[in-house]
Short mmCIF file of the C-alpha atoms (twelve columns), coordinates in Angstrom:
data_MODEL
# 
_entry.id   MODEL 
# 
loop_
_atom_site.group_PDB 
_atom_site.id 
_atom_site.type_symbol 
_atom_site.label_atom_id 
_atom_site.label_alt_id 
_atom_site.label_comp_id 
_atom_site.label_asym_id 
_atom_site.label_seq_id 
_atom_site.Cartn_x 
_atom_site.Cartn_y 
_atom_site.Cartn_z 
_atom_site.pdbx_PDB_model_num 
ATOM 1   C CA . MET A 1   44.409 163.423 25.049 1 
ATOM 2   C CA . PHE A 2   45.674 160.883 27.549 1 
ATOM 3   C CA . ILE A 3   49.361 161.268 28.316 1 
ATOM 4   C CA . ILE A 4   52.092 159.055 29.727 1 
ATOM 5   C CA . THR A 5   54.779 161.453 30.905 1 
ATOM 6   C CA . ARG A 6   58.459 160.839 30.279 1 
ATOM 7   C CA . ASN A 7   59.043 160.307 33.979 1 
ATOM 8   C CA . PHE A 8   56.341 157.708 34.227 1 
ATOM 9   C CA . LYS A 9   58.125 155.344 36.638 1 
ATOM 10  C CA . PRO A 10  58.275 157.685 39.661 1 
ATOM 11  C CA . MET A 11  54.828 159.112 38.901 1 
ATOM 12  C CA . LEU A 12  53.097 155.754 38.800 1 
ATOM 13  C CA . GLY A 13  55.138 154.103 41.493 1 
ATOM 14  C CA . PHE A 14  56.743 151.509 39.218 1 
ATOM 15  C CA . THR A 15  60.230 150.584 40.410 1 
ATOM 16  C CA . HIS A 16  60.986 147.904 37.840 1 
ATOM 17  C CA . ILE A 17  60.225 147.235 34.193 1 
ATOM 18  C CA . PRO A 18  60.674 143.634 33.007 1 
ATOM 19  C CA . PRO A 19  64.211 143.275 31.539 1 
ATOM 20  C CA . SER A 20  62.812 141.847 28.311 1 
ATOM 21  C CA . LEU A 21  60.978 145.123 27.729 1 
ATOM 22  C CA . GLN A 22  63.703 147.572 28.707 1 
ATOM 23  C CA . GLN A 23  65.068 149.849 25.978 1 
ATOM 24  C CA . THR A 24  62.298 148.743 23.624 1 
ATOM 25  C CA . SER A 25  59.168 150.359 22.339 1 
ATOM 26  C CA . GLN A 26  57.208 147.702 24.234 1 
ATOM 27  C CA . SER A 27  58.146 149.318 27.550 1 
ATOM 28  C CA . GLN A 28  55.669 152.057 26.772 1 
ATOM 29  C CA . HIS A 29  52.921 149.474 26.125 1 
ATOM 30  C CA . TRP A 30  53.734 147.660 29.360 1 
ATOM 31  C CA . CYS A 31  53.450 150.874 31.373 1 
ATOM 32  C CA . TYR A 32  50.191 151.738 29.614 1 
ATOM 33  C CA . ASN A 33  48.679 148.377 30.533 1 
ATOM 34  C CA . GLN A 34  49.884 148.689 34.106 1 
ATOM 35  C CA . CYS A 35  48.304 152.120 34.342 1 
ATOM 36  C CA . THR A 36  45.020 150.881 32.955 1 
ATOM 37  C CA . ASN A 37  44.875 147.799 35.174 1 
ATOM 38  C CA . LYS A 38  45.579 149.795 38.320 1 
ATOM 39  C CA . ASN A 39  43.245 152.674 37.406 1 
ATOM 40  C CA . ARG A 40  46.189 155.059 37.584 1 
ATOM 41  C CA . PHE A 41  46.179 156.199 33.971 1 
ATOM 42  C CA . GLN A 42  45.384 159.911 34.165 1 
ATOM 43  C CA . SER A 43  45.128 162.841 31.823 1 
ATOM 44  C CA . LYS A 44  46.455 166.289 32.522 1 
ATOM 45  C CA . LEU A 45  43.004 167.707 31.931 1 
ATOM 46  C CA . GLY A 46  40.520 165.169 33.214 1 
ATOM 47  C CA . ASP A 47  37.986 164.186 35.825 1 
ATOM 48  C CA . VAL A 48  39.084 164.804 39.415 1 
ATOM 49  C CA . SER A 49  37.382 163.010 42.253 1 
ATOM 50  C CA . GLN A 50  38.794 164.665 45.377 1 
ATOM 51  C CA . PRO A 51  37.165 167.982 46.329 1 
ATOM 52  C CA . SER A 52  39.964 169.452 48.416 1 
ATOM 53  C CA . ASP A 53  42.869 168.208 46.321 1 
ATOM 54  C CA . ILE A 54  41.747 169.118 42.845 1 
ATOM 55  C CA . PHE A 55  44.986 170.779 41.840 1 
ATOM 56  C CA . ASP A 56  47.138 168.290 43.708 1 
ATOM 57  C CA . GLU A 57  45.981 165.756 41.121 1 
ATOM 58  C CA . VAL A 58  45.891 168.269 38.247 1 
ATOM 59  C CA . PRO A 59  48.602 170.875 39.029 1 
ATOM 60  C CA . LEU A 60  48.080 174.406 37.795 1 
ATOM 61  C CA . GLU A 61  51.397 174.214 35.984 1 
ATOM 62  C CA . SER A 62  50.153 171.261 33.947 1 
ATOM 63  C CA . LEU A 63  47.463 173.442 32.407 1 
ATOM 64  C CA . ASP A 64  50.211 175.475 30.746 1 
ATOM 65  C CA . GLN A 65  52.086 172.509 29.327 1 
ATOM 66  C CA . ASP A 66  51.410 171.503 25.747 1 
ATOM 67  C CA . ASP A 67  51.087 167.754 25.607 1 
ATOM 68  C CA . ASP A 68  50.930 167.609 21.812 1 
ATOM 69  C CA . ASP A 69  54.730 167.410 21.574 1 
ATOM 70  C CA . ASP A 70  55.116 164.644 24.136 1 
ATOM 71  C CA . PRO A 71  56.652 161.606 22.393 1 
ATOM 72  C CA . CYS A 72  54.951 159.197 24.803 1 
ATOM 73  C CA . ASN A 73  51.366 159.932 23.915 1 
ATOM 74  C CA . ILE A 74  48.319 157.929 23.057 1 
ATOM 75  C CA . MET A 75  48.728 158.495 19.309 1 
ATOM 76  C CA . LYS A 76  52.030 156.623 19.289 1 
ATOM 77  C CA . TYR A 77  50.468 153.908 21.384 1 
ATOM 78  C CA . LEU A 78  47.685 153.472 18.819 1 
ATOM 79  C CA . GLN A 79  50.237 153.325 16.009 1 
ATOM 80  C CA . ALA A 80  52.253 150.692 17.855 1 
ATOM 81  C CA . GLN A 81  49.079 148.661 18.397 1 
ATOM 82  C CA . GLY A 82  48.576 148.455 14.646 1 
ATOM 83  C CA . VAL A 83  45.744 150.950 14.242 1 
ATOM 84  C CA . ALA A 84  45.795 151.804 10.559 1 
ATOM 85  C CA . ASP A 85  44.589 155.375 10.918 1 
ATOM 86  C CA . PRO A 86  45.073 156.608 14.492 1 
ATOM 87  C CA . GLN A 87  44.197 160.156 13.445 1 
ATOM 88  C CA . ARG A 88  40.570 158.996 13.363 1 
ATOM 89  C CA . TYR A 89  40.754 158.962 17.147 1 
ATOM 90  C CA . GLN A 90  41.811 162.593 17.288 1 
ATOM 91  C CA . ASN A 91  39.835 165.215 15.428 1 
ATOM 92  C CA . THR A 92  42.172 168.187 15.148 1 
ATOM 93  C CA . ASP A 93  39.338 170.427 13.937 1 
ATOM 94  C CA . SER A 94  37.165 169.738 16.962 1 
ATOM 95  C CA . LYS A 95  35.849 172.402 19.280 1 
ATOM 96  C CA . LEU A 96  36.728 172.314 22.963 1 
ATOM 97  C CA . VAL A 97  34.362 172.928 25.883 1 
ATOM 98  C CA . PHE A 98  35.630 173.237 29.469 1 
ATOM 99  C CA . LEU A 99  33.082 172.073 32.051 1 
ATOM 100 C CA . ILE A 100 33.460 173.546 35.546 1 
ATOM 101 C CA . SER A 101 31.457 172.452 38.570 1 
ATOM 102 C CA . ASP A 102 31.614 172.998 42.305 1 
ATOM 103 C CA . GLY A 103 30.274 169.464 42.746 1 
ATOM 104 C CA . THR A 104 30.428 166.189 40.866 1 
ATOM 105 C CA . GLY A 105 29.820 167.794 37.475 1 
ATOM 106 C CA . THR A 106 26.927 165.502 36.592 1 
ATOM 107 C CA . THR A 107 24.529 168.357 35.860 1 
ATOM 108 C CA . VAL A 108 26.781 170.356 33.557 1 
ATOM 109 C CA . LYS A 109 27.964 167.247 31.712 1 
ATOM 110 C CA . SER A 110 24.425 165.977 31.127 1 
ATOM 111 C CA . PHE A 111 23.202 169.399 30.011 1 
ATOM 112 C CA . ILE A 112 26.025 169.833 27.496 1 
ATOM 113 C CA . GLN A 113 25.578 166.318 26.092 1 
ATOM 114 C CA . LYS A 114 21.859 166.878 25.544 1 
ATOM 115 C CA . SER A 115 22.533 170.283 24.001 1 
ATOM 116 C CA . LEU A 116 25.127 168.872 21.599 1 
ATOM 117 C CA . ALA A 117 22.634 166.247 20.483 1 
ATOM 118 C CA . GLN A 118 20.479 169.058 19.098 1 
ATOM 119 C CA . PHE A 119 23.312 169.909 16.719 1 
ATOM 120 C CA . GLY A 120 23.845 166.349 15.556 1 
ATOM 121 C CA . THR A 121 27.162 166.059 17.340 1 
ATOM 122 C CA . SER A 122 28.604 164.590 20.505 1 
ATOM 123 C CA . SER A 123 31.672 164.773 22.718 1 
ATOM 124 C CA . GLU A 124 31.838 160.972 22.825 1 
ATOM 125 C CA . ARG A 125 32.641 158.508 20.075 1 
ATOM 126 C CA . GLN A 126 29.933 156.077 19.043 1 
ATOM 127 C CA . GLY A 127 30.770 152.482 18.226 1 
ATOM 128 C CA . SER A 128 32.939 149.762 19.698 1 
ATOM 129 C CA . ASP A 129 35.449 149.294 16.908 1 
ATOM 130 C CA . ASP A 130 37.080 151.016 13.984 1 
ATOM 131 C CA . GLU A 131 34.311 150.063 11.584 1 
ATOM 132 C CA . GLY A 132 31.564 151.494 13.753 1 
ATOM 133 C CA . LEU A 133 33.452 154.609 14.792 1 
ATOM 134 C CA . GLN A 134 31.763 157.927 14.137 1 
ATOM 135 C CA . GLU A 135 33.829 161.089 14.143 1 
ATOM 136 C CA . HIS A 136 33.038 163.658 16.785 1 
ATOM 137 C CA . ASN A 137 33.837 167.341 16.509 1 
ATOM 138 C CA . VAL A 138 33.434 168.460 20.114 1 
ATOM 139 C CA . GLN A 139 35.659 167.550 23.033 1 
ATOM 140 C CA . THR A 140 34.924 168.273 26.688 1 
ATOM 141 C CA . ARG A 141 37.242 168.573 29.665 1 
ATOM 142 C CA . MET A 142 35.724 168.241 33.135 1 
ATOM 143 C CA . PHE A 143 36.901 170.188 36.205 1 
ATOM 144 C CA . ASN A 144 34.811 169.190 39.202 1 
ATOM 145 C CA . TYR A 145 34.846 170.317 42.835 1 
ATOM 146 C CA . VAL A 146 36.244 173.714 41.831 1 
ATOM 147 C CA . ARG A 147 35.411 176.173 44.606 1 
ATOM 148 C CA . GLY A 148 38.037 178.909 44.473 1 
ATOM 149 C CA . GLU A 149 39.077 181.857 42.308 1 
ATOM 150 C CA . GLU A 150 42.627 180.631 41.680 1 
ATOM 151 C CA . PRO A 151 41.734 177.353 39.956 1 
ATOM 152 C CA . ILE A 152 38.983 179.077 37.968 1 
ATOM 153 C CA . ALA A 153 41.459 181.708 36.772 1 
ATOM 154 C CA . ALA A 154 43.857 178.983 35.616 1 
ATOM 155 C CA . ILE A 155 41.084 177.155 33.757 1 
ATOM 156 C CA . VAL A 156 39.854 180.336 32.062 1 
ATOM 157 C CA . LYS A 157 43.419 181.170 31.029 1 
ATOM 158 C CA . LYS A 158 43.818 177.770 29.417 1 
ATOM 159 C CA . ALA A 159 40.410 178.128 27.749 1 
ATOM 160 C CA . GLU A 160 41.585 181.394 26.215 1 
ATOM 161 C CA . GLU A 161 44.734 179.723 24.859 1 
ATOM 162 C CA . ARG A 162 42.813 176.773 23.432 1 
ATOM 163 C CA . LYS A 163 39.957 178.959 22.141 1 
ATOM 164 C CA . ALA A 164 37.559 176.899 24.206 1 
ATOM 165 C CA . MET A 165 34.121 177.598 25.574 1 
ATOM 166 C CA . VAL A 166 33.428 177.464 29.330 1 
ATOM 167 C CA . ALA A 167 30.206 176.052 30.777 1 
ATOM 168 C CA . PHE A 168 29.760 175.921 34.530 1 
ATOM 169 C CA . THR A 169 27.379 175.152 37.382 1 
ATOM 170 C CA . MET A 170 28.103 176.869 40.689 1 
ATOM 171 C CA . ALA A 171 25.847 177.500 43.646 1 
ATOM 172 C CA . ASP A 172 27.877 180.425 45.057 1 
ATOM 173 C CA . PRO A 173 26.535 183.600 43.389 1 
ATOM 174 C CA . LEU A 174 29.772 185.507 44.021 1 
ATOM 175 C CA . LEU A 175 31.849 182.782 42.381 1 
ATOM 176 C CA . ARG A 176 29.478 182.686 39.409 1 
ATOM 177 C CA . GLU A 177 29.812 186.419 38.963 1 
ATOM 178 C CA . LYS A 178 33.596 186.302 39.130 1 
ATOM 179 C CA . THR A 179 33.736 183.419 36.666 1 
ATOM 180 C CA . LEU A 180 31.621 185.345 34.164 1 
ATOM 181 C CA . ARG A 181 33.808 188.407 34.701 1 
ATOM 182 C CA . MET A 182 37.022 186.431 34.085 1 
ATOM 183 C CA . CYS A 183 35.602 184.932 30.911 1 
ATOM 184 C CA . ASP A 184 34.415 188.330 29.716 1 
ATOM 185 C CA . LEU A 185 37.828 189.924 30.228 1 
ATOM 186 C CA . SER A 186 39.524 187.003 28.484 1 
ATOM 187 C CA . GLN A 187 36.948 186.990 25.684 1 
ATOM 188 C CA . VAL A 188 36.107 183.378 26.425 1 
ATOM 189 C CA . PRO A 189 32.533 182.278 25.575 1 
ATOM 190 C CA . ALA A 190 30.842 181.409 28.866 1 
ATOM 191 C CA . LEU A 191 27.592 179.707 29.791 1 
ATOM 192 C CA . ASP A 192 26.168 179.910 33.309 1 
ATOM 193 C CA . LEU A 193 23.769 176.983 33.510 1 
ATOM 194 C CA . LEU A 194 22.633 177.333 37.124 1 
ATOM 195 C CA . GLY A 195 22.515 181.106 37.723 1 
ATOM 196 C CA . PRO A 196 19.458 182.037 35.609 1 
ATOM 197 C CA . THR A 197 17.453 179.154 37.074 1 
ATOM 198 C CA . LEU A 198 18.278 180.150 40.651 1 
ATOM 199 C CA . ASP A 199 17.480 183.800 39.933 1 
ATOM 200 C CA . ALA A 200 14.089 182.912 38.455 1 
ATOM 201 C CA . MET A 201 13.240 180.568 41.348 1 
ATOM 202 C CA . SER A 202 14.383 183.174 43.868 1 
ATOM 203 C CA . SER A 203 12.078 185.765 42.317 1 
ATOM 204 C CA . PHE A 204 9.160  183.325 42.199 1 
ATOM 205 C CA . LEU A 205 9.605  182.028 45.752 1 
ATOM 206 C CA . ASN A 206 10.597 185.415 47.130 1 
ATOM 207 C CA . LYS A 207 13.454 183.676 48.879 1 
ATOM 208 C CA . ALA A 208 17.231 183.709 48.440 1 
ATOM 209 C CA . PRO A 209 19.026 180.421 47.621 1 
ATOM 210 C CA . ILE A 210 21.376 179.010 50.239 1 
ATOM 211 C CA . GLY A 211 24.354 179.405 47.897 1 
ATOM 212 C CA . VAL A 212 26.351 176.325 48.887 1 
ATOM 213 C CA . PRO A 213 27.411 173.517 46.507 1 
ATOM 214 C CA . GLN A 214 25.760 170.604 48.267 1 
ATOM 215 C CA . TYR A 215 22.683 170.909 50.421 1 
ATOM 216 C CA . LYS A 216 21.931 167.964 52.680 1 
ATOM 217 C CA . PRO A 217 18.221 167.628 53.510 1 
ATOM 218 C CA . SER A 218 17.135 167.094 57.057 1 
ATOM 219 C CA . ARG A 219 16.554 163.639 58.449 1 
ATOM 220 C CA . GLN A 220 12.823 164.258 58.485 1 
ATOM 221 C CA . THR A 221 12.656 164.817 54.710 1 
ATOM 222 C CA . ALA A 222 15.531 162.647 53.470 1 
ATOM 223 C CA . LEU A 223 13.678 159.318 53.376 1 
ATOM 224 C CA . SER A 224 10.105 159.815 52.229 1 
ATOM 225 C CA . ASN A 225 7.427  157.297 51.323 1 
ATOM 226 C CA . SER A 226 8.242  157.707 47.616 1 
ATOM 227 C CA . TYR A 227 11.850 156.719 48.351 1 
ATOM 228 C CA . TYR A 228 10.830 153.438 49.942 1 
ATOM 229 C CA . ARG A 229 8.299  152.879 47.182 1 
ATOM 230 C CA . ARG A 230 11.006 153.200 44.524 1 
ATOM 231 C CA . ILE A 231 13.334 150.868 46.412 1 
ATOM 232 C CA . GLU A 232 10.587 148.254 46.672 1 
ATOM 233 C CA . ALA A 233 9.774  148.669 42.980 1 
ATOM 234 C CA . MET A 234 13.434 148.258 42.007 1 
ATOM 235 C CA . GLU A 235 13.752 145.065 44.033 1 
ATOM 236 C CA . PHE A 236 10.643 143.643 42.368 1 
ATOM 237 C CA . THR A 237 11.853 144.641 38.893 1 
ATOM 238 C CA . LEU A 238 15.186 142.884 39.342 1 
ATOM 239 C CA . LYS A 239 13.433 139.715 40.522 1 
ATOM 240 C CA . ALA A 240 11.017 139.752 37.574 1 
ATOM 241 C CA . ASP A 241 13.557 140.676 34.899 1 
ATOM 242 C CA . ASP A 242 13.730 138.727 31.620 1 
ATOM 243 C CA . GLY A 243 10.961 136.314 32.560 1 
ATOM 244 C CA . GLN A 244 12.797 135.010 35.640 1 
ATOM 245 C CA . SER A 245 9.761  134.839 37.924 1 
ATOM 246 C CA . PRO A 246 6.515  134.561 35.945 1 
ATOM 247 C CA . TRP A 247 4.572  133.828 39.124 1 
ATOM 248 C CA . LEU A 248 5.173  137.475 40.124 1 
ATOM 249 C CA . LEU A 249 3.242  138.821 37.129 1 
ATOM 250 C CA . PRO A 250 -0.062 139.315 39.022 1 
ATOM 251 C CA . LYS A 251 1.746  141.635 41.452 1 
ATOM 252 C CA . ALA A 252 3.294  143.802 38.715 1 
ATOM 253 C CA . ASP A 253 2.018  147.302 37.972 1 
ATOM 254 C CA . ILE A 254 3.368  147.039 34.429 1 
ATOM 255 C CA . ILE A 255 4.367  144.073 32.258 1 
ATOM 256 C CA . LEU A 256 6.704  144.712 29.330 1 
ATOM 257 C CA . LEU A 257 6.941  142.293 26.420 1 
ATOM 258 C CA . GLY A 258 9.024  142.242 23.275 1 
ATOM 259 C CA . VAL A 259 11.478 140.322 21.153 1 
ATOM 260 C CA . SER A 260 15.153 140.261 22.050 1 
ATOM 261 C CA . ARG A 261 16.979 143.627 21.902 1 
ATOM 262 C CA . THR A 262 13.971 145.920 22.146 1 
ATOM 263 C CA . GLY A 263 15.214 147.410 25.414 1 
ATOM 264 C CA . LYS A 264 12.900 145.738 27.912 1 
ATOM 265 C CA . THR A 265 15.347 145.617 30.829 1 
ATOM 266 C CA . PRO A 266 16.616 149.227 30.727 1 
ATOM 267 C CA . LEU A 267 13.045 150.455 30.289 1 
ATOM 268 C CA . SER A 268 11.953 148.371 33.284 1 
ATOM 269 C CA . VAL A 269 14.701 149.785 35.466 1 
ATOM 270 C CA . VAL A 270 14.089 153.410 34.477 1 
ATOM 271 C CA . THR A 271 10.330 153.092 34.950 1 
ATOM 272 C CA . SER A 272 10.613 151.518 38.383 1 
ATOM 273 C CA . GLN A 273 13.314 153.926 39.526 1 
ATOM 274 C CA . THR A 274 11.656 157.151 38.391 1 
ATOM 275 C CA . MET A 275 7.985  156.285 38.929 1 
ATOM 276 C CA . GLY A 276 8.095  153.706 41.685 1 
ATOM 277 C CA . LEU A 277 6.225  151.150 39.574 1 
ATOM 278 C CA . LYS A 278 6.750  147.405 39.857 1 
ATOM 279 C CA . VAL A 279 7.741  146.267 36.375 1 
ATOM 280 C CA . ALA A 280 8.122  142.745 35.033 1 
ATOM 281 C CA . ASN A 281 9.388  141.967 31.548 1 
ATOM 282 C CA . ILE A 282 8.961  138.838 29.454 1 
ATOM 283 C CA . PRO A 283 10.869 138.056 26.224 1 
ATOM 284 C CA . LEU A 284 8.798  136.838 23.301 1 
ATOM 285 C CA . VAL A 285 10.629 134.128 21.356 1 
ATOM 286 C CA . LEU A 286 9.426  132.781 18.035 1 
ATOM 287 C CA . GLU A 287 10.158 129.149 18.900 1 
ATOM 288 C CA . CYS A 288 8.698  129.271 22.407 1 
ATOM 289 C CA . PRO A 289 5.133  129.971 23.529 1 
ATOM 290 C CA . PRO A 290 4.677  132.731 26.124 1 
ATOM 291 C CA . PRO A 291 4.428  131.572 29.760 1 
ATOM 292 C CA . LYS A 292 0.982  130.462 30.830 1 
ATOM 293 C CA . GLU A 293 0.985  133.055 33.645 1 
ATOM 294 C CA . LEU A 294 1.096  135.817 31.004 1 
ATOM 295 C CA . LEU A 295 -2.050 134.500 29.319 1 
ATOM 296 C CA . SER A 296 -3.993 134.201 32.557 1 
ATOM 297 C CA . GLU A 297 -7.337 136.011 32.785 1 
ATOM 298 C CA . GLU A 298 -6.144 137.332 36.133 1 
ATOM 299 C CA . LEU A 299 -3.918 139.867 34.351 1 
ATOM 300 C CA . ASP A 300 -5.347 143.160 33.087 1 
ATOM 301 C CA . PRO A 301 -4.304 143.648 29.415 1 
ATOM 302 C CA . ASN A 302 -4.269 147.425 30.012 1 
ATOM 303 C CA . ARG A 303 -1.125 146.884 32.103 1 
ATOM 304 C CA . ILE A 304 0.692  144.914 29.423 1 
ATOM 305 C CA . PHE A 305 2.830  146.718 26.841 1 
ATOM 306 C CA . CYS A 306 4.554  145.035 23.908 1 
ATOM 307 C CA . LEU A 307 7.617  146.832 22.527 1 
ATOM 308 C CA . THR A 308 8.250  146.767 18.803 1 
ATOM 309 C CA . ILE A 309 11.010 148.263 16.654 1 
ATOM 310 C CA . ALA A 310 11.859 148.838 12.996 1 
ATOM 311 C CA . PRO A 311 13.401 145.712 11.397 1 
ATOM 312 C CA . SER A 312 16.453 147.626 10.116 1 
ATOM 313 C CA . GLU A 313 17.197 149.004 13.574 1 
ATOM 314 C CA . LEU A 314 16.700 145.613 15.197 1 
ATOM 315 C CA . LYS A 315 19.053 143.997 12.690 1 
ATOM 316 C CA . ARG A 316 21.718 146.616 13.430 1 
ATOM 317 C CA . ILE A 317 21.428 146.106 17.194 1 
ATOM 318 C CA . ARG A 318 21.510 142.319 16.963 1 
ATOM 319 C CA . THR A 319 24.459 142.362 14.553 1 
ATOM 320 C CA . THR A 320 26.399 144.604 16.926 1 
ATOM 321 C CA . ARG A 321 25.616 142.270 19.805 1 
ATOM 322 C CA . LEU A 322 26.948 139.265 17.857 1 
ATOM 323 C CA . GLU A 323 30.103 141.154 16.931 1 
ATOM 324 C CA . ARG A 324 30.772 142.263 20.499 1 
ATOM 325 C CA . ARG A 325 30.370 138.712 21.712 1 
ATOM 326 C CA . LYS A 326 32.580 137.502 18.836 1 
ATOM 327 C CA . VAL A 327 29.929 134.989 17.813 1 
ATOM 328 C CA . LYS A 328 30.592 135.331 14.092 1 
ATOM 329 C CA . SER A 329 34.329 134.850 14.433 1 
ATOM 330 C CA . MET A 330 33.796 131.800 16.635 1 
ATOM 331 C CA . GLU A 331 31.351 130.297 14.125 1 
ATOM 332 C CA . GLU A 332 33.843 130.713 11.291 1 
ATOM 333 C CA . LYS A 333 36.649 129.290 13.384 1 
ATOM 334 C CA . TYR A 334 34.868 126.218 14.682 1 
ATOM 335 C CA . SER A 335 32.394 125.420 11.883 1 
ATOM 336 C CA . LEU A 336 32.717 121.773 10.920 1 
ATOM 337 C CA . THR A 337 31.466 122.006 7.356  1 
ATOM 338 C CA . GLU A 338 31.123 124.790 4.829  1 
ATOM 339 C CA . GLY A 339 27.361 124.443 4.643  1 
ATOM 340 C CA . GLU A 340 26.828 124.329 8.380  1 
ATOM 341 C CA . THR A 341 23.977 126.539 9.555  1 
ATOM 342 C CA . LYS A 342 25.078 129.719 11.328 1 
ATOM 343 C CA . SER A 343 23.185 131.756 13.901 1 
ATOM 344 C CA . ASN A 344 19.994 133.296 12.500 1 
ATOM 345 C CA . TYR A 345 19.755 135.765 15.394 1 
ATOM 346 C CA . ALA A 346 20.431 138.772 13.126 1 
ATOM 347 C CA . ASP A 347 19.009 137.257 9.944  1 
ATOM 348 C CA . ARG A 348 16.458 139.596 8.402  1 
ATOM 349 C CA . ASN A 349 13.925 136.900 7.519  1 
ATOM 350 C CA . TYR A 350 14.081 135.468 11.036 1 
ATOM 351 C CA . LEU A 351 13.690 138.789 12.819 1 
ATOM 352 C CA . LEU A 352 10.760 139.719 10.559 1 
ATOM 353 C CA . LYS A 353 9.020  136.513 11.657 1 
ATOM 354 C CA . ASP A 354 10.016 137.274 15.247 1 
ATOM 355 C CA . LEU A 355 8.422  140.737 15.089 1 
ATOM 356 C CA . LYS A 356 5.307  139.397 13.367 1 
ATOM 357 C CA . ASN A 357 4.855  136.775 16.064 1 
ATOM 358 C CA . ALA A 358 4.988  139.466 18.758 1 
ATOM 359 C CA . ARG A 359 2.565  141.652 16.805 1 
ATOM 360 C CA . ASP A 360 0.094  138.794 16.348 1 
ATOM 361 C CA . LEU A 361 0.157  137.999 20.081 1 
ATOM 362 C CA . THR A 362 -0.441 141.664 20.876 1 
ATOM 363 C CA . GLU A 363 -3.506 141.836 18.640 1 
ATOM 364 C CA . LYS A 364 -4.843 138.512 19.891 1 
ATOM 365 C CA . TYR A 365 -4.713 139.342 23.606 1 
ATOM 366 C CA . GLY A 366 -5.420 143.095 23.420 1 
ATOM 367 C CA . TRP A 367 -2.068 144.337 24.690 1 
ATOM 368 C CA . THR A 368 -0.766 147.829 23.958 1 
ATOM 369 C CA . GLN A 369 1.954  148.044 21.312 1 
ATOM 370 C CA . ILE A 370 4.665  150.720 21.606 1 
ATOM 371 C CA . ASP A 371 7.190  151.476 18.870 1 
ATOM 372 C CA . VAL A 372 10.561 152.282 20.477 1 
ATOM 373 C CA . THR A 373 12.423 153.016 17.223 1 
ATOM 374 C CA . GLY A 374 14.578 156.110 17.736 1 
ATOM 375 C CA . ARG A 375 13.127 156.727 21.179 1 
ATOM 376 C CA . ALA A 376 15.170 157.307 24.303 1 
ATOM 377 C CA . VAL A 377 14.423 154.981 27.204 1 
ATOM 378 C CA . GLU A 378 13.294 157.927 29.342 1 
ATOM 379 C CA . GLU A 379 10.906 159.069 26.614 1 
ATOM 380 C CA . THR A 380 9.278  155.656 26.402 1 
ATOM 381 C CA . ALA A 381 9.040  155.427 30.198 1 
ATOM 382 C CA . SER A 382 7.343  158.830 30.314 1 
ATOM 383 C CA . TYR A 383 4.855  157.767 27.622 1 
ATOM 384 C CA . ILE A 384 3.980  154.583 29.532 1 
ATOM 385 C CA . GLY A 385 3.552  156.649 32.691 1 
ATOM 386 C CA . GLU A 386 1.075  158.907 30.893 1 
ATOM 387 C CA . LEU A 387 -0.912 155.908 29.671 1 
ATOM 388 C CA . MET A 388 -1.000 154.455 33.178 1 
ATOM 389 C CA . ASN A 389 -2.204 157.748 34.625 1 
ATOM 390 C CA . GLU A 390 -4.980 157.917 32.022 1 
ATOM 391 C CA . ARG A 391 -6.099 154.364 32.712 1 
ATOM 392 C CA . PHE A 392 -5.639 154.008 36.475 1 
ATOM 393 C CA . GLY A 393 -5.123 157.494 37.933 1 
ATOM 394 C CA . ASP A 394 -1.914 158.976 39.355 1 
ATOM 395 C CA . TYR A 395 0.766  156.281 39.443 1 
ATOM 396 C CA . SER A 396 3.892  158.422 39.848 1 
ATOM 397 C CA . CYS A 397 5.774  158.782 43.096 1 
# 
């Protein structure tokens, strides 16, 4: 839970609150906005970016303070903002997982998120508004750049009090062992994500790991040919995004097609970044013919992939896009007549015709159709990579 402490003025460096807001409930809102705008709004248990000052920003004493009784908390802020049911933003029955890392914490966070997905849950809320909000029953607290016994002991102690689970990634074998020992003595469920992998690799390679959090490769190996190939591919992909430069199509390794909101751009970026392939993407629009460069005999149809998606999923994505851009509210506000035609972007009949048009073009020109419904971008990129390897040999970096 995000907290504004009672002594917020000295903590945040504010020396003056506007007189019109003093002694009113709005003073809390003003301070909240100031915190947010200046990126100074912190939580007592949150991400920490400075390696050497981790517990200067999150004091050990703060781990022992219960912030549920603080009158200046985010729940009261939500109530003051008119949220009808602020308890929806705080699941009191949720489980708590403490994530500890001796580095940035990217590995442990990604691993836990992917693991939670296997249980149909998440530590992050889905949706951009109250209507689209899905309850979550797992919360995570990140502690990064933790490289000493004292901060680990404090975190384990708090995990015991909150009945939380501890998951960690640490390169130092001694620190891993001590962390597991602390958790065992405190009867805190613990998960060592890095240790078993390092032990298995050490046995296979017959070599001990270096045991330090961050290993910097030598200058000779840091910048390889694959690195420069990926950079070149990324530059090409950005230039050829969304049909910007159709004259670049003959130079592309892969050409992605599809109607709006089928994920062409993110798929292009992931494919070029991970595989070093030059990717161009072209939107297919019902009212507009495809660019003449796309229909040229110079292009190999085996390199062209058309993305399709289930109509219901496409309608949901397009509706969300209109809502986020406030298109519907603007149409209602500025419509001149009651019968005036509104946007058909998310209309089911229109998107069915849109998908059929793309499907007909795919069959006519012999392109490869890929259904991306329910697929992660990385999964689709991997599938395209496999097809490219089958058709043209090894294309990965």
